N, C-alpha and C positions, 0 to 999 in steps of 0.2 A: 618926071622928066620926059619930054617929048622925044620922038624919034630923031628929029633933026638935031636937037641939042645933045642927045645921046651920042650921035655919030660925030658931031663936031668936038665934043669933049673927050672922045675915046682916047686920044693920045695922052690925056692927063690921068688916065686910070692908074698907071704905076705910081704916079706921084701921090694920088689920093690914097692908094694902098699903103705906101710908106708913112704918110701922115697918120693914117688910122692906126698902124702898128705902133708908131711912136707915142700916140695918145694913149693907147692901151697900156704900154709899158710905163708911162708916166703915172697913170692912174693906179696901177698895181704897186709901184714904188711908193706913192703917196699913202696908199692904204697900209702898206707894211711899215712905213716910217711912223705912222700915227696910231698903230694898233697897240693898245695897252698891254696885251699879253706879250707881244714882241719886245716892247720896252722893258717890261718887268724881267723878262728872260735875259735881256742885255744887262740890266742892273745886277742880276744874280751872278752872271758870268764875270762882270766887272769886280764884284765883291770877292769872288773866288780868286781872281788874279791878284787882287790887292792882298788878300790874306796869305797867298802863296809867296808873296814877296816879289812879284813880277812888276809891280807898279809902285811908283813913289806916291807919297801922300798927296802931293800937289797934282800929279796927273790923275790920281783917283778922284780927288775932289772936283777937279775941272770936268772930267767926263761924267761923273755922277750928276753934277749940276745941269749939264746939257741934257742928260736923259730925263731928269726930273722936270726940267722946263718943257720937254716934249710931252711928258706924261700928263702934266697938269696945265698945259696950254699957255704957258707964260711967254 
């Protein structure tokens, strides 16, 4: 970036910073959403809730299927 373009685009620096932060947050969320160890932990927690009687069979099966789809990329 040249000196002139740097000076002319200086007012956009806060916007570029916000866009960068938003992009970093989106990447982190995407990594966590598709991390197999996180999904397995969520499946284990879901199973514990079901066994404790906090979830109905329908709710358990629906959430379990969503997590399995994330885990196996369906």
